[in-house]
C-alpha positions as a Python dict, from the first residue, in 0.01 Angstrom:
ca = {
    (1, 'M'): (0, 0, 0),
    (2, 'A'): (16, -256, -280),
    (3, 'K'): (63, -622, -195),
    (4, 'K'): (191, -907, -407),
    (5, 'I'): (2, -1230, -452),
    (6, 'K'): (105, -1555, -613),
    (7, 'I'): (-113, -1729, -869),
    (8, 'S'): (-38, -2013, -1106),
    (9, 'D'): (94, -1938, -1453),
    (10, 'E'): (-226, -2087, -1596),
    (11, 'A'): (-447, -1853, -1391),
    (12, 'Y'): (-234, -1554, -1490),
    (13, 'E'): (-263, -1639, -1860),
    (14, 'K'): (-640, -1672, -1825),
    (15, 'A'): (-653, -1336, -1648),
    (16, 'K'): (-448, -1176, -1929),
    (17, 'E'): (-699, -1309, -2185),
    (18, 'I'): (-987, -1156, -1990),
    (19, 'V'): (-800, -824, -1965),
    (20, 'E'): (-760, -813, -2342),
    (21, 'K'): (-1119, -919, -2419),
    (22, 'K'): (-1295, -704, -2159),
    (23, 'G'): (-1080, -390, -2184),
    (24, 'Y'): (-926, -381, -1838),
    (25, 'S'): (-604, -183, -1819),
    (26, 'S'): (-418, -459, -1634),
    (27, 'V'): (-446, -792, -1455),
    (28, 'E'): (-430, -595, -1130),
    (29, 'E'): (-737, -392, -1229),
    (30, 'L'): (-927, -710, -1318),
    (31, 'L'): (-840, -873, -986),
    (32, 'E'): (-939, -563, -788),
    (33, 'H'): (-1274, -557, -969),
    (34, 'L'): (-1335, -926, -900),
    (35, 'V'): (-1247, -893, -532),
    (36, 'D'): (-1470, -585, -496),
    (37, 'R'): (-1760, -765, -667),
    (38, 'E'): (-1724, -1075, -449),
    (39, 'Y'): (-1694, -863, -134),
    (40, 'T'): (-2010, -671, -224),
    (41, 'E'): (-2202, -994, -286),
    (42, 'H'): (-2078, -1136, 44),
    (43, 'S'): (-2161, -818, 235),
    (44, 'E'): (-2510, -797, 89),
    (45, 'G'): (-2575, -1165, 157),
    (46, 'G'): (-2691, -1249, -193),
    (47, 'S'): (-2558, -1374, -520),
    (48, 'E'): (-2542, -1194, -851),
    (49, 'E'): (-2818, -1424, -976),
    (50, 'D'): (-3041, -1327, -684),
    (51, 'R'): (-2976, -959, -754),
    (52, 'L'): (-3062, -996, -1122),
    (53, 'K'): (-3378, -1188, -1035),
    (54, 'G'): (-3478, -911, -796),
    (55, 'L'): (-3431, -655, -1072),
    (56, 'G'): (-3643, -863, -1309),
    (57, 'Y'): (-3366, -937, -1558),
    (58, 'I'): (-3396, -1314, -1515),
    (59, 'S'): (-3670, -1539, -1384),
}
């Protein structure tokens, strides 16, 4: 079931810019992706930077 959330007009405009630049189909898709990514990082106990370091992409 879909839920509604409230965000500021400024945040929504920023999200729309990201949608256009990154090719998301909607602001909703972008937000779902961001929540999923943050949840995965939280669940795994590490940050994106730590993950990239572990893979050897950054030092």
